[in-house]
KEKE-3310 file (N, C-alpha, C; in steps of 0.2 Angstrom, whole numbers, plus 5000, padded with zeros to 4 digits):
npx = (4786:4795:4810:4809:4817:4833:4844:4859:4867:4883:4896:4909:4926:4934:4952:4952:4944:4931:4914:4908:4894:4887:4876:4872:4865:4854:4851:4844:4848:4863:4875:4875:4881:4880:4884:4879:4875:4874:4871:4871:4868:4855:4848:4855:4849:4835:4837:4841:4828:4821:4828:4827:4813:4810:4816:4808:4797:4803:4808:4820:4834:4853:4864:4870:4884:4888:4897:4907:4906:4918:4933:4932:4944:4953:4960:4976:4976:4966:4968:4980:4977:4969:4977:4987:4980:4975:4986:4992:4989:4998:5010:5024:5022:5032:5036:5023:5022:5031:5028:5018:5022:5030:5019:5010:5019:5026:5023:5010:5006:5011:5005:4993:4980:4982:4974:4976:4980:4987:4998:5013:5028:5036:5029:5032:5048:5047:5041:5054:5063:5058:5059:5072:5075:5070:5079:5076:5077:5087:5097:5096:5084:5073:5075:5069:5055:5052:5051:5041:5032:5032:5028:5015:5010:5011:5003:4993:4994:4992:4978:4974:4971:4980:4991:5007:5019:5025:5033:5045:5060:5077:5082:5073:5077:5088:5105:5115:5122:5129:5125:5134:5135:5138:5146:5150:5164:5175:5184:5179:5166:5164:5167:5157:5147:5148:5147:5132:5128:5133:5137:5143:5150:5155:5142:5132:5118:5111:5107:5091:5084:5089:5089:5097:5112:5109:5101:5107:5120:5111:5109:5122:5127:5121:5117:5103:5089:5083:5070:5067:5074:5065:5054:5054:5051:5049:5047:5054:5068:5079:5088:5094:5098:5106:5099:5091:5075:5068:5053:5047:5051:5058:5060:5060:5070:5076:5068:5072:5083:5094:5111:5120:5133:5141:5143:5135:5123:5125:5122:5109:5102:5105:5098:5086:5080:5079:5070:5054:5044:5037:5029:5027:5025:5027:5037:5056:5062:5054:5043:5042:5029:5026:5025:5028:5042:5049:5059:5065:5063:5074:5084:5086:5086:5096:5104:5111:5115:5124:5134:5138:5144:5152:5161:5168:5177:5184:5192:5201:5209:5213:5206:5199:5183:5166:5153:5138:5129:5118:5104:5105:5118:5125:5121:5132:5142:5140:5143:5156:5163:5160:5166:5180:5181:5183:5172:5161:5157:5144:5136:5136:5129:5117:5114:5113:5102:5102:5099:5110:5125:5136:5132:5134:5148:5152:5148:5150:5161:5172:5174:5182:5198:5214:5224:5237:5240:5234:5234:5242:5232:5220:5223:5222:5209:5201:5202:5198:5184:5184:5184:5174:5163:5166:5163:5156:5159:5146:5131:5124:5110:5109:5116:5131:5146:5152:5165:5170:5172:5161:5165:5159:5149:5157:5167:5160:5158:5171:5176:5166:5163:5160)
npy = (4931:4930:4939:4950:4944:4953:4963:4968:4979:4975:4985:4984:4991:4985:4982:4985:4997:4993:4990:4979:4969:4962:4954:4954:4944:4938:4919:4904:4901:4907:4918:4924:4926:4933:4934:4945:4946:4962:4977:4991:4998:4999:4990:4979:4982:4979:4965:4961:4964:4953:4941:4943:4941:4927:4922:4926:4918:4907:4898:4899:4896:4891:4896:4884:4885:4896:4910:4911:4922:4933:4939:4955:4964:4979:4993:5000:5012:5015:5004:5009:5022:5019:5010:5020:5029:5022:5018:5031:5037:5030:5035:5048:5065:5069:5056:5052:5062:5061:5047:5048:5057:5046:5039:5049:5056:5047:5033:5031:5039:5029:5015:5019:5015:5002:4986:4977:4963:4965:4972:4964:4956:4959:4973:4980:4979:4988:4999:5002:5004:5014:5026:5024:5031:5042:5049:5059:5054:5049:5033:5028:5034:5029:5016:5017:5021:5009:5001:5006:5002:4989:4985:4990:4980:4971:4969:4968:4955:4949:4950:4942:4946:4946:4934:4933:4946:4956:4966:4963:4959:4958:4958:4967:4979:4993:4995:5004:5017:5020:5034:5050:5059:5077:5086:5096:5101:5101:5112:5121:5125:5135:5147:5146:5150:5162:5167:5168:5175:5187:5203:5219:5229:5223:5225:5214:5205:5199:5181:5176:5185:5186:5175:5165:5161:5156:5145:5137:5135:5129:5114:5111:5112:5103:5093:5089:5084:5094:5094:5093:5102:5112:5111:5114:5122:5136:5132:5119:5122:5123:5134:5135:5122:5119:5110:5104:5098:5087:5081:5076:5066:5056:5043:5031:5032:5046:5053:5063:5069:5083:5088:5104:5112:5127:5138:5136:5137:5150:5156:5154:5161:5174:5176:5171:5182:5191:5189:5191:5182:5177:5168:5150:5140:5144:5145:5141:5144:5152:5157:5174:5178:5169:5154:5139:5135:5129:5114:5118:5132:5134:5128:5136:5148:5149:5140:5139:5152:5155:5146:5153:5162:5160:5151:5159:5166:5155:5152:5163:5158:5147:5134:5120:5121:5124:5111:5106:5106:5098:5103:5089:5087:5092:5085:5076:5084:5088:5075:5074:5084:5081:5070:5071:5080:5071:5062:5050:5037:5030:5040:5050:5044:5041:5056:5062:5054:5040:5023:5012:5011:5007:5012:5024:5028:5020:5028:5040:5044:5042:5053:5063:5072:5069:5081:5083:5081:5092:5109:5125:5135:5126:5120:5129:5134:5122:5121:5131:5128:5116:5122:5129:5119:5113:5107:5113:5111:5101:5091:5077:5072:5058:5053:5052:5055:5068:5062:5052:5035:5023:5008:4994:4994:5001:4991:4981:4984:4986:4974:4968:4963:4973)
npz = (5079:5062:5058:5045:5028:5025:5013:5004:4990:4984:4978:4966:4962:4947:4943:4929:4928:4926:4934:4945:4953:4969:4977:4995:5009:5021:5022:5024:5036:5036:5031:5015:4999:4983:4964:4954:4937:4931:4924:4929:4946:4948:4942:4949:4962:4959:4956:4969:4977:4971:4974:4989:4989:4985:4997:5006:5002:5005:4995:4989:4983:4984:4971:4959:4958:4969:4974:4988:5001:4999:5009:5018:5012:5016:5010:5008:5013:5020:5030:5036:5041:5050:5059:5063:5070:5080:5088:5092:5104:5113:5108:5108:5104:5094:5089:5082:5073:5065:5060:5054:5045:5036:5032:5025:5015:5009:5008:5007:4995:4987:4989:4993:4986:4985:4989:5005:5001:4989:4992:4987:4989:4977:4975:4986:4984:4972:4976:4985:4974:4966:4976:4977:4965:4963:4973:4984:4998:5009:5012:5025:5029:5020:5023:5035:5032:5026:5037:5045:5035:5037:5049:5050:5041:5049:5058:5049:5047:5058:5060:5052:5038:5028:5022:5025:5028:5017:5019:5027:5034:5029:5016:5010:5013:5010:5008:5022:5029:5044:5052:5054:5065:5068:5083:5096:5101:5115:5115:5107:5112:5120:5112:5103:5112:5116:5104:5101:5112:5107:5101:5105:5101:5088:5082:5083:5088:5102:5100:5098:5105:5117:5124:5119:5122:5135:5131:5124:5134:5142:5136:5133:5146:5154:5147:5141:5131:5116:5116:5130:5135:5130:5137:5148:5164:5175:5189:5188:5189:5202:5209:5221:5227:5214:5202:5188:5185:5176:5168:5159:5145:5132:5135:5148:5157:5156:5163:5177:5188:5186:5191:5189:5184:5192:5184:5174:5183:5188:5175:5172:5184:5180:5169:5171:5180:5173:5164:5159:5161:5175:5181:5192:5184:5170:5155:5153:5143:5133:5118:5112:5115:5126:5124:5119:5111:5095:5088:5075:5073:5083:5079:5065:5070:5078:5080:5067:5065:5076:5073:5061:5065:5075:5069:5062:5071:5077:5066:5065:5074:5072:5074:5072:5063:5065:5060:5052:5065:5077:5089:5097:5096:5106:5118:5115:5119:5131:5139:5134:5141:5153:5156:5154:5166:5172:5179:5185:5173:5176:5184:5174:5164:5171:5172:5159:5154:5149:5149:5149:5153:5146:5134:5134:5138:5125:5115:5117:5126:5119:5112:5117:5115:5115:5127:5125:5111:5106:5097:5104:5104:5105:5116:5124:5124:5126:5139:5146:5143:5150:5161:5163:5166:5176:5194:5210:5226:5232:5234:5224:5218:5215:5225:5222:5220:5209:5198:5208:5205:5204:5208:5207:5196:5186:5185:5180:5168:5161:5161:5153:5134:5126)
capx = (4787:4802:4812:4809:4826:4836:4851:4863:4870:4888:4897:4916:4928:4941:4958:4951:4940:4923:4910:4903:4890:4887:4871:4874:4859:4854:4846:4846:4853:4867:4877:4875:4885:4880:4888:4874:4877:4869:4878:4869:4867:4848:4847:4856:4843:4829:4838:4840:4821:4817:4829:4822:4806:4809:4819:4803:4793:4807:4812:4826:4841:4859:4864:4876:4891:4887:4904:4908:4906:4925:4934:4933:4950:4953:4964:4981:4976:4961:4970:4985:4975:4966:4984:4989:4976:4975:4992:4991:4989:5006:5015:5025:5020:5037:5035:5018:5023:5037:5025:5013:5025:5032:5013:5008:5022:5031:5020:5001:5007:5012:5001:4986:4973:4981:4971:4983:4982:4990:5004:5017:5035:5038:5026:5037:5054:5043:5042:5060:5067:5055:5062:5080:5076:5068:5084:5074:5077:5093:5096:5093:5076:5069:5071:5063:5049:5050:5051:5034:5025:5032:5024:5007:5007:5012:4996:4987:4994:4989:4971:4972:4969:4983:4995:5013:5022:5031:5039:5049:5068:5084:5082:5067:5080:5093:5112:5113:5128:5129:5125:5139:5132:5143:5145:5154:5171:5174:5188:5174:5161:5165:5167:5149:5142:5150:5143:5125:5128:5131:5145:5141:5158:5152:5135:5129:5114:5110:5103:5084:5081:5094:5089:5101:5115:5107:5099:5114:5122:5110:5111:5130:5132:5115:5115:5094:5087:5082:5062:5068:5074:5060:5049:5057:5047:5053:5048:5057:5075:5082:5096:5099:5101:5108:5098:5085:5071:5067:5047:5044:5055:5056:5061:5060:5076:5074:5063:5077:5085:5101:5114:5120:5138:5140:5144:5127:5118:5125:5120:5102:5099:5105:5094:5078:5080:5079:5065:5046:5039:5040:5026:5031:5023:5031:5043:5062:5064:5047:5046:5040:5022:5025:5023:5034:5046:5049:5065:5066:5065:5080:5090:5086:5088:5100:5110:5112:5118:5128:5139:5141:5150:5159:5166:5176:5183:5188:5195:5205:5213:5216:5204:5194:5176:5161:5148:5131:5128:5110:5105:5106:5126:5128:5124:5138:5149:5141:5146:5163:5165:5160:5173:5186:5182:5184:5166:5161:5152:5137:5135:5136:5124:5110:5113:5111:5095:5102:5098:5114:5131:5139:5131:5138:5154:5155:5147:5153:5167:5177:5174:5186:5203:5218:5224:5243:5239:5231:5239:5240:5227:5216:5222:5217:5199:5198:5203:5191:5176:5182:5182:5166:5159:5166:5158:5157:5156:5140:5128:5119:5103:5108:5122:5137:5150:5157:5173:5172:5171:5159:5169:5155:5145:5160:5172:5156:5158:5178:5175:5161:5166:5162)
capy = (4931:4931:4947:4949:4947:4960:4964:4976:4976:4976:4987:4984:4992:4980:4985:4987:5000:4990:4989:4972:4972:4958:4953:4950:4943:4930:4914:4896:4901:4908:4922:4923:4931:4929:4939:4946:4950:4966:4984:4996:4998:4999:4980:4975:4983:4975:4956:4959:4962:4946:4936:4943:4938:4920:4920:4925:4912:4900:4893:4903:4889:4895:4893:4879:4887:4900:4910:4912:4929:4936:4945:4962:4966:4985:4997:5001:5019:5013:5002:5011:5027:5015:5009:5026:5031:5017:5018:5038:5037:5028:5037:5055:5068:5069:5049:5051:5066:5056:5041:5050:5059:5043:5038:5052:5058:5042:5027:5032:5040:5024:5011:5021:5011:4994:4981:4974:4958:4966:4973:4959:4957:4964:4978:4982:4981:4992:5006:5005:5005:5021:5029:5026:5034:5049:5054:5062:5050:5043:5025:5025:5037:5026:5011:5020:5020:5002:4998:5007:4998:4983:4988:4991:4974:4964:4969:4965:4947:4945:4949:4936:4949:4943:4927:4934:4950:4955:4971:4959:4954:4961:4958:4972:4985:4995:4996:5009:5019:5023:5042:5052:5066:5083:5088:5104:5099:5105:5119:5125:5127:5144:5151:5145:5153:5169:5168:5166:5181:5194:5208:5226:5232:5221:5226:5208:5208:5192:5177:5174:5190:5186:5168:5160:5159:5152:5137:5133:5134:5122:5110:5108:5110:5099:5087:5090:5083:5101:5096:5092:5111:5120:5109:5116:5126:5139:5126:5113:5125:5124:5136:5134:5115:5119:5107:5104:5092:5082:5078:5072:5063:5052:5037:5032:5034:5052:5057:5063:5077:5084:5093:5109:5117:5132:5143:5137:5140:5159:5162:5153:5166:5180:5175:5172:5187:5197:5187:5193:5175:5173:5162:5144:5135:5149:5141:5144:5147:5154:5163:5181:5176:5163:5148:5135:5135:5122:5112:5119:5137:5132:5127:5140:5156:5150:5134:5140:5159:5155:5141:5155:5168:5154:5149:5167:5167:5148:5150:5166:5155:5141:5127:5116:5125:5119:5109:5106:5104:5100:5102:5083:5086:5096:5081:5072:5089:5088:5070:5074:5088:5076:5063:5077:5082:5063:5061:5042:5035:5027:5044:5053:5038:5044:5062:5062:5049:5034:5018:5010:5015:5006:5013:5031:5025:5018:5033:5048:5046:5043:5059:5067:5071:5069:5087:5083:5081:5099:5116:5129:5139:5122:5119:5136:5134:5115:5120:5136:5125:5111:5126:5131:5114:5109:5107:5116:5106:5099:5083:5075:5069:5050:5052:5049:5062:5068:5060:5047:5030:5018:5002:4988:4996:5002:4985:4977:4987:4984:4966:4966:4963:4979)
capz = (5071:5061:5054:5036:5026:5022:5010:5002:4985:4985:4973:4968:4954:4947:4941:4923:4929:4925:4942:4946:4959:4970:4985:5001:5013:5025:5019:5027:5042:5036:5026:5009:4994:4976:4961:4948:4929:4928:4921:4935:4952:4948:4941:4955:4967:4957:4956:4977:4978:4968:4978:4996:4991:4985:5003:5011:5002:5006:4988:4986:4984:4982:4964:4960:4960:4973:4978:4995:5002:4999:5014:5015:5012:5016:5006:5013:5015:5025:5037:5038:5045:5056:5063:5066:5074:5087:5090:5092:5112:5115:5105:5109:5099:5090:5085:5079:5067:5062:5058:5049:5039:5032:5029:5020:5011:5005:5009:5004:4987:4982:4989:4995:4984:4984:4994:5008:4997:4981:4994:4987:4993:4971:4976:4990:4980:4965:4980:4986:4969:4965:4980:4976:4957:4965:4976:4990:5003:5011:5015:5032:5030:5016:5027:5041:5028:5025:5044:5046:5032:5040:5056:5048:5039:5054:5063:5046:5048:5065:5059:5047:5033:5024:5025:5027:5028:5012:5018:5033:5032:5028:5008:5007:5014:5007:5011:5024:5033:5051:5052:5058:5070:5070:5088:5097:5104:5120:5113:5101:5115:5124:5107:5101:5117:5115:5098:5104:5118:5103:5103:5103:5097:5080:5079:5082:5094:5105:5097:5100:5111:5124:5127:5115:5125:5141:5130:5122:5137:5146:5131:5135:5152:5157:5143:5141:5125:5115:5118:5137:5137:5128:5141:5155:5166:5180:5196:5187:5190:5207:5208:5227:5226:5210:5199:5183:5185:5170:5171:5152:5141:5125:5139:5157:5161:5155:5168:5180:5191:5184:5193:5185:5188:5195:5180:5171:5187:5186:5169:5172:5188:5178:5163:5173:5184:5169:5160:5161:5164:5183:5187:5191:5176:5164:5152:5156:5136:5130:5114:5113:5117:5132:5122:5118:5105:5091:5087:5068:5075:5086:5073:5061:5071:5084:5080:5060:5065:5080:5070:5058:5069:5079:5063:5060:5077:5076:5060:5067:5081:5069:5078:5068:5061:5067:5056:5053:5071:5078:5096:5100:5096:5112:5122:5116:5122:5138:5138:5133:5145:5160:5154:5153:5172:5176:5182:5184:5169:5180:5185:5167:5160:5174:5172:5154:5155:5147:5151:5150:5154:5141:5127:5136:5134:5119:5109:5120:5128:5111:5108:5119:5114:5121:5127:5123:5103:5104:5096:5111:5104:5106:5123:5130:5124:5130:5147:5146:5142:5157:5170:5163:5168:5184:5197:5216:5231:5232:5233:5220:5217:5216:5231:5218:5218:5202:5197:5211:5201:5209:5206:5206:5190:5182:5185:5177:5160:5160:5161:5146:5129:5122)
cpx = (4794:4803:4811:4817:4827:4842:4855:4865:4878:4892:4906:4919:4934:4945:4956:4946:4933:4921:4907:4900:4889:4880:4873:4868:4861:4849:4847:4851:4860:4870:4878:4878:4885:4882:4881:4876:4874:4875:4875:4866:4859:4846:4849:4851:4837:4831:4837:4833:4820:4820:4828:4815:4805:4812:4812:4797:4796:4806:4817:4832:4846:4861:4870:4883:4892:4895:4902:4909:4914:4925:4935:4938:4951:4959:4970:4981:4970:4965:4977:4983:4972:4971:4987:4987:4974:4982:4996:4993:4995:5011:5017:5023:5027:5037:5028:5018:5028:5032:5020:5017:5028:5026:5010:5012:5026:5025:5011:5001:5008:5008:4993:4980:4976:4977:4977:4986:4988:4996:5008:5025:5039:5035:5031:5046:5053:5046:5049:5062:5064:5057:5068:5080:5075:5074:5083:5076:5085:5093:5094:5086:5073:5068:5068:5056:5047:5050:5042:5028:5027:5029:5017:5005:5008:5006:4991:4988:4990:4983:4970:4970:4974:4989:5003:5014:5026:5036:5045:5055:5071:5083:5077:5072:5085:5099:5113:5121:5126:5131:5130:5137:5137:5142:5149:5159:5172:5179:5185:5169:5162:5164:5159:5145:5141:5147:5134:5123:5128:5137:5143:5146:5157:5147:5131:5125:5114:5105:5094:5083:5084:5093:5094:5107:5115:5104:5103:5119:5119:5110:5118:5131:5126:5114:5105:5094:5082:5073:5061:5068:5068:5055:5047:5052:5050:5053:5052:5065:5075:5088:5098:5101:5106:5106:5092:5082:5069:5060:5045:5050:5055:5056:5060:5065:5078:5072:5068:5078:5092:5104:5117:5126:5138:5139:5138:5121:5118:5121:5111:5100:5099:5100:5086:5078:5078:5072:5058:5042:5041:5034:5031:5031:5025:5036:5047:5062:5060:5049:5041:5033:5020:5025:5030:5037:5046:5056:5068:5068:5072:5085:5091:5088:5092:5105:5116:5118:5122:5135:5142:5147:5154:5164:5172:5180:5187:5194:5203:5209:5215:5212:5198:5187:5173:5156:5142:5128:5120:5109:5106:5114:5128:5126:5129:5144:5147:5144:5154:5166:5165:5168:5180:5187:5184:5177:5165:5155:5147:5133:5134:5130:5117:5110:5110:5104:5096:5103:5104:5122:5136:5139:5133:5145:5158:5154:5150:5160:5174:5179:5179:5193:5209:5223:5233:5243:5236:5237:5238:5235:5219:5215:5219:5209:5196:5198:5198:5184:5177:5180:5177:5162:5162:5164:5161:5156:5150:5137:5126:5114:5103:5113:5128:5140:5154:5163:5175:5169:5166:5160:5165:5153:5152:5166:5167:5158:5164:5178:5170:5167:5167:5168)
cpy = (4932:4936:4945:4951:4952:4959:4969:4974:4979:4979:4986:4986:4989:4985:4987:4993:4999:4989:4981:4973:4962:4958:4951:4950:4937:4926:4907:4896:4905:4915:4922:4928:4929:4936:4938:4949:4955:4972:4990:4992:4997:4992:4979:4975:4979:4968:4957:4957:4955:4940:4938:4941:4932:4919:4920:4920:4904:4896:4896:4898:4893:4891:4889:4880:4894:4903:4911:4919:4930:4941:4949:4965:4976:4987:4999:5007:5017:5009:5004:5018:5024:5013:5014:5029:5028:5017:5027:5039:5033:5031:5047:5060:5068:5063:5049:5055:5063:5051:5045:5054:5054:5041:5043:5056:5054:5036:5026:5035:5034:5017:5013:5017:5005:4991:4978:4967:4959:4971:4966:4960:4962:4971:4982:4983:4987:4998:5008:5007:5012:5025:5031:5031:5040:5052:5057:5060:5048:5036:5025:5028:5033:5019:5011:5018:5013:4997:4998:5004:4992:4980:4986:4983:4968:4963:4965:4956:4944:4946:4945:4940:4948:4937:4928:4942:4952:4962:4969:4958:4959:4964:4963:4980:4986:4995:5002:5011:5021:5032:5043:5060:5071:5083:5095:5100:5104:5112:5123:5126:5134:5149:5151:5149:5158:5170:5171:5174:5187:5196:5214:5231:5229:5221:5219:5208:5199:5188:5175:5178:5189:5177:5164:5156:5154:5145:5135:5132:5127:5115:5107:5107:5107:5092:5086:5089:5091:5100:5096:5099:5114:5117:5113:5122:5129:5134:5121:5116:5127:5128:5135:5128:5116:5113:5107:5098:5092:5079:5072:5072:5058:5045:5037:5034:5043:5056:5056:5069:5078:5089:5097:5111:5123:5139:5143:5140:5148:5161:5159:5159:5172:5181:5177:5178:5192:5195:5189:5188:5174:5168:5154:5139:5139:5143:5144:5148:5149:5157:5170:5181:5170:5157:5144:5134:5129:5121:5117:5126:5138:5132:5131:5147:5156:5146:5138:5147:5158:5151:5147:5161:5166:5154:5155:5167:5161:5148:5156:5163:5148:5133:5125:5119:5119:5115:5111:5103:5105:5100:5097:5083:5088:5092:5075:5078:5088:5082:5069:5079:5085:5070:5067:5079:5077:5060:5052:5041:5034:5034:5049:5052:5042:5051:5063:5057:5043:5028:5012:5012:5013:5009:5022:5032:5023:5023:5039:5048:5044:5049:5065:5065:5071:5077:5087:5083:5088:5105:5118:5133:5133:5121:5123:5136:5128:5118:5126:5132:5120:5114:5128:5126:5110:5112:5110:5110:5106:5093:5083:5070:5061:5048:5048:5056:5061:5066:5054:5042:5025:5011:4996:4989:4997:4996:4980:4977:4986:4978:4964:4967:4968:4983)
cpz = (5067:5058:5047:5034:5025:5019:5009:4997:4988:4978:4972:4960:4953:4945:4932:4923:4929:4933:4940:4952:4962:4976:4987:5007:5016:5023:5021:5032:5042:5032:5020:5004:4989:4972:4954:4942:4928:4926:4925:4941:4953:4946:4945:4961:4965:4959:4964:4978:4977:4974:4986:4995:4989:4995:5007:5009:5003:5002:4986:4988:4980:4974:4966:4962:4963:4975:4986:4996:5004:5007:5011:5017:5012:5012:5009:5016:5021:5031:5041:5044:5051:5062:5066:5073:5082:5090:5093:5100:5115:5113:5106:5102:5093:5083:5080:5073:5064:5058:5052:5043:5033:5028:5021:5014:5006:5004:5005:4998:4984:4981:4993:4992:4983:4990:4998:5004:4990:4984:4992:4987:4982:4973:4979:4988:4974:4970:4981:4980:4967:4968:4980:4971:4959:4969:4981:4996:5004:5013:5020:5032:5027:5021:5032:5037:5027:5031:5046:5042:5036:5047:5054:5046:5042:5057:5056:5046:5053:5064:5053:5040:5027:5027:5027:5026:5024:5013:5025:5030:5029:5019:5007:5008:5010:5010:5015:5029:5040:5051:5056:5060:5072:5079:5089:5102:5110:5119:5109:5105:5116:5119:5102:5106:5118:5108:5099:5108:5113:5104:5101:5098:5088:5078:5080:5088:5096:5100:5101:5105:5116:5126:5123:5118:5131:5139:5128:5129:5141:5142:5134:5141:5157:5155:5141:5132:5123:5118:5126:5138:5136:5132:5147:5157:5173:5185:5194:5188:5198:5209:5214:5228:5219:5203:5196:5186:5179:5171:5164:5147:5138:5130:5146:5160:5160:5159:5174:5182:5189:5188:5189:5189:5188:5189:5175:5176:5188:5180:5169:5177:5184:5173:5167:5178:5180:5164:5163:5163:5169:5185:5187:5186:5171:5161:5154:5150:5132:5123:5115:5118:5123:5130:5120:5111:5101:5090:5081:5070:5078:5082:5068:5062:5076:5082:5073:5061:5070:5078:5065:5061:5072:5074:5063:5064:5078:5071:5061:5071:5079:5072:5073:5068:5064:5061:5055:5059:5073:5088:5101:5100:5103:5117:5123:5120:5130:5140:5139:5140:5151:5160:5155:5162:5175:5182:5181:5179:5170:5180:5180:5166:5165:5173:5165:5151:5150:5149:5153:5148:5150:5135:5128:5135:5127:5114:5110:5121:5123:5109:5111:5117:5117:5121:5124:5113:5102:5104:5105:5110:5106:5113:5126:5130:5127:5136:5150:5147:5149:5163:5169:5168:5174:5190:5206:5219:5234:5232:5226:5221:5218:5220:5228:5217:5211:5203:5203:5207:5205:5204:5205:5197:5186:5180:5180:5169:5159:5159:5155:5139:5124:5125)
residu = (UNK:UNK:UNK:UNK:UNK:UNK:UNK:UNK:UNK:UNK:UNK:UNK:UNK:UNK:UNK:UNK:UNK:UNK:UNK:UNK:UNK:UNK:UNK:UNK:UNK:UNK:UNK:UNK:UNK:UNK:UNK:UNK:UNK:UNK:UNK:UNK:UNK:UNK:UNK:UNK:UNK:UNK:UNK:UNK:UNK:UNK:UNK:UNK:UNK:UNK:UNK:UNK:UNK:UNK:UNK:UNK:UNK:UNK:UNK:UNK:UNK:UNK:UNK:UNK:UNK:UNK:UNK:UNK:UNK:UNK:UNK:UNK:UNK:UNK:UNK:UNK:UNK:UNK:UNK:UNK:UNK:UNK:UNK:UNK:UNK:UNK:UNK:UNK:UNK:UNK:UNK:UNK:UNK:UNK:UNK:UNK:UNK:UNK:UNK:UNK:UNK:UNK:UNK:UNK:UNK:UNK:UNK:UNK:UNK:UNK:UNK:UNK:UNK:UNK:UNK:UNK:UNK:UNK:UNK:UNK:UNK:UNK:UNK:UNK:UNK:UNK:UNK:UNK:UNK:UNK:UNK:UNK:UNK:UNK:UNK:UNK:UNK:UNK:UNK:UNK:UNK:UNK:UNK:UNK:UNK:UNK:UNK:UNK:UNK:UNK:UNK:UNK:UNK:UNK:UNK:UNK:UNK:UNK:UNK:UNK:UNK:UNK:UNK:UNK:UNK:UNK:UNK:UNK:UNK:UNK:UNK:UNK:UNK:UNK:UNK:UNK:UNK:UNK:UNK:UNK:UNK:UNK:UNK:UNK:UNK:UNK:UNK:UNK:UNK:UNK:UNK:UNK:UNK:UNK:UNK:UNK:UNK:UNK:UNK:UNK:UNK:UNK:UNK:UNK:UNK:UNK:UNK:UNK:UNK:UNK:UNK:UNK:UNK:UNK:UNK:UNK:UNK:UNK:UNK:UNK:UNK:UNK:UNK:UNK:UNK:UNK:UNK:UNK:UNK:UNK:UNK:UNK:UNK:UNK:UNK:UNK:UNK:UNK:UNK:UNK:UNK:UNK:UNK:UNK:UNK:UNK:UNK:UNK:UNK:UNK:UNK:UNK:UNK:UNK:UNK:UNK:UNK:UNK:UNK:UNK:UNK:UNK:UNK:UNK:UNK:UNK:UNK:UNK:UNK:UNK:UNK:UNK:UNK:UNK:UNK:UNK:UNK:UNK:UNK:UNK:UNK:UNK:UNK:UNK:UNK:UNK:UNK:UNK:UNK:UNK:UNK:UNK:UNK:UNK:UNK:UNK:UNK:UNK:UNK:UNK:UNK:UNK:UNK:UNK:UNK:UNK:UNK:UNK:UNK:UNK:UNK:UNK:UNK:UNK:UNK:UNK:UNK:UNK:UNK:UNK:UNK:UNK:UNK:UNK:UNK:UNK:UNK:UNK:UNK:UNK:UNK:UNK:UNK:UNK:UNK:UNK:UNK:UNK:UNK:UNK:UNK:UNK:UNK:UNK:UNK:UNK:UNK:UNK:UNK:UNK:UNK:UNK:UNK:UNK:UNK:UNK:UNK:UNK:UNK:UNK:UNK:UNK:UNK:UNK:UNK:UNK:UNK:UNK:UNK:UNK:UNK:UNK:UNK:UNK:UNK:UNK:UNK:UNK:UNK:UNK:UNK:UNK:UNK:UNK:UNK:UNK:UNK:UNK:UNK:UNK:UNK:UNK:UNK:UNK:UNK:UNK:UNK:UNK:UNK:UNK:UNK:UNK:UNK:UNK:UNK:UNK:UNK:UNK:UNK:UNK:UNK:UNK:UNK:UNK:UNK:UNK:UNK:UNK)
# end
């Protein structure tokens, strides 16, 4: 016995605010869709009942100019939300939050109710113009939101929901500048560490309850990313061997074992000895409750305050003051110190978690100033930092002795166009 025919009323709201109705059902062995000219859903339901009755009796025929069932085109809100949740398992927590921020704060307020087919090149340019007029985003950040839009629409093209990606191409982007990230020069480092340590004579307390200096020292002396340092557990610190193990990183090359200089090893030993979190799985730099801290708190309560204190001393010594340094800037300091100590670039690249030695050299090695061009005060502080970061006689996890070039890889770099 054949199944009784079924159908549904499709309700659509147009740009003019008016509502139209259609009927979707199966007849003559295929899916049918017709538009009905009624003024309410109740009338549309009544018309559907009549059509289904005709289908049951076998007398229904499609209208002479029957409309094909239109493809169900989702709104940007619907499609982008599904896209983000689909990508979530393969994204790091920070990347997911960055994608979500681009959508919720910028793309959705503009494109939320647009159907995907309504997002044209002109609409993308309108979005770009509106954001430039607001003046809340830098050129680079605005381009990031446009890249996110392009990623989403590229999937819509693959699903054959739209024919082309209107957000693709350089013409949809605004002219941007290469970001200049300030960092801590070697001659500024020791003053910054001492500022985080506090000064009883000046009634300045240690920052972050005493973990400020060890954290800054770890970032500068081991080259860890801020999240790598905040995720570090006691079991990942091997003071006997002088190593830190990074088990979770943003890149595959970031999962690594890092050798630490004796001065940093001594600082960590003293700090861990007085810490009340003694379990192997306890965090090295936790909050008072033992939980993982966040980068915003570290920047506001540690970096900004330490820089403010350090700049007073640097001004007295007539050394250039620190700018708006972020935690990532100390990775550059680490590479500068390692280069100043004469370490092999391949070793430095592996220690810092870079996949390509050329990137390490091109970005970081240029930051090392020539000692002869420094003032006497700068030379003194520079030498203090280099001495603090010097190696003892110890092996390395990669069987590379710091300061001894690996001829094949370094020679390959020196012959490269870069």
